[in-house]
Every structure is written in structure tokens, then in C-alpha cells.
N, C-alpha and C positions, 0 to 999 in steps of 0.2 A: 504494500500500500504506500502511496505517496512517493514512489520512486520513479524518476524520469530519466530515461537513457536517451542521449542524443549523440551524434557524431560531432567531434570538435570540442568547442568550448562549453563549459557549464553555463547554464542560463542565469542571468542576473537576478531575476525575480524569484528564483527557487532558493529558499533558505533551508539549509540542512541543519536542523536542530537535533542534537543528540542528548540523551540523558532524560531524567524525569523532572517535570516541572508541574506544580499545581496551577500555575498561571493566575494565582490570586494577587500576588504582589508584582509580578512581571508579565502582565497580559499582552503587552505590545512592545516587543523588542525586534528591531530590524538591524541586520548586519549586512552591509552592501558596499561596493560591488563584490561579487564573489564569482569567479576568481578576480584577483586584483594584482596590480604591479607596484603601486606606490602607497595609496591611502585606502584604509578600510574605515567606513563610517559606522558608528554605533549610535542608533537612535533608540531612546528608551523613554517610554511614558510611565512615570511613577504614579501610583495610586495614592501614595502617602510619602511623607518625608523619610529620609533614611540615608544609608551609605551604599553606594554602588561600587563594587570591586570588580576589576577584570584582571585576568592573567592570560597571557599569550604563551603557549607552550609548544615545543616541538613534539614529534610523535613518540619520543622517549620520555616525555613528561618533564623535561627541563624547562624551567620558567625563563622566558626570553624577555618579557616585558610585563610589568604589573602597575596598577594604579588604583587608588581609592579616592572617591570623591563624594562630597556631600551633595545630595540632590533634594530638590523641593518637589512638591506635587506638580505634575505636568511634564512637558517634554524636556529631555536632556539630550544634547547632541555632543558626541565626542569623535575625534578623528585619531586613528591609530596609524602612524607612519611605519610601513613595512618595506620601504624602498631598499634598505640595506640588507634585508634578509635574503637567504638563498631561495631559489625556486623549489618549493616543497609544499607539503601539507602540514598545517598547524591546527591546533585546537585553541579556541578562544572560550574561556570559562568566565561567565558573568554571574555574580552573586549579589543579592540585595538583602540588606538588613534594615528593617523599619525601625523607627524610634521606639516602638513597643517591644522590639526584640524578635519579631517574626522574621524568618529567613527563607529565602528561596534562591535556587541557582539553576542555570541552564548552560549548555555548551554548544558551540558552533564549530563546524569544520571549515577552515579557511584554506583556499588554494592560492598560493603565491606564484605568480607568473614571473618570467624573467624581467 
């Protein structure tokens, strides 16, 4: 289910979300374009205030980049510069902790082009 196979480049509008998410705290997360060469955009609509963390990891689980940011209710937009990374597959893990202590996380597979 929800698997799209095409020849050539992955489609931009298809998000590959892996892991388990309740989608209560993180109902609207977009990571695009995918695949990407230079910049990956992370758009996140928060349902409440809290802290958004992201970790970019290689396929061996080594953390390449990470960041924590305070977010308010509404849209948060972040850009992740991947221009210096080797062409490969990476995992982007996003986690959100609300001010009440509730937590939720999800992951995306990112394809880095040359």
C-alpha cells in the first residue's frame, strides 16, 4: 500500500514517512524536495507550543546534523543544507515535545543527489 514505483527520479510530492506516529501533535509535516541536491525544506504545523528536534543520520545511524528549536502554534519552516553531503540515502528523524510533556516522533527517508 502507498508504494509508487517509477523509472528515474523519485516524485517530489510523495513523502516517504517511516516509523509510527499518532499524528496528534504532528499532523502536518512536509519534507521536500525529495530527492534533493542542496536544500531540504521542513514545514511543520504545530498544534501547540513545544520543542521540535531533528536529527539527520546516515544509514549506519551516525548523526550528521541535529537541531532543537522552540516552536509556537502554527507553521514553522526550516531549511536543512545538505549540499556538502555525499550522494546517498539519509534518515531525517523529527520529534516534538509539547509544553505539557507529550511527545511524538516520525522519520523520513531522504535521497541526496549529486
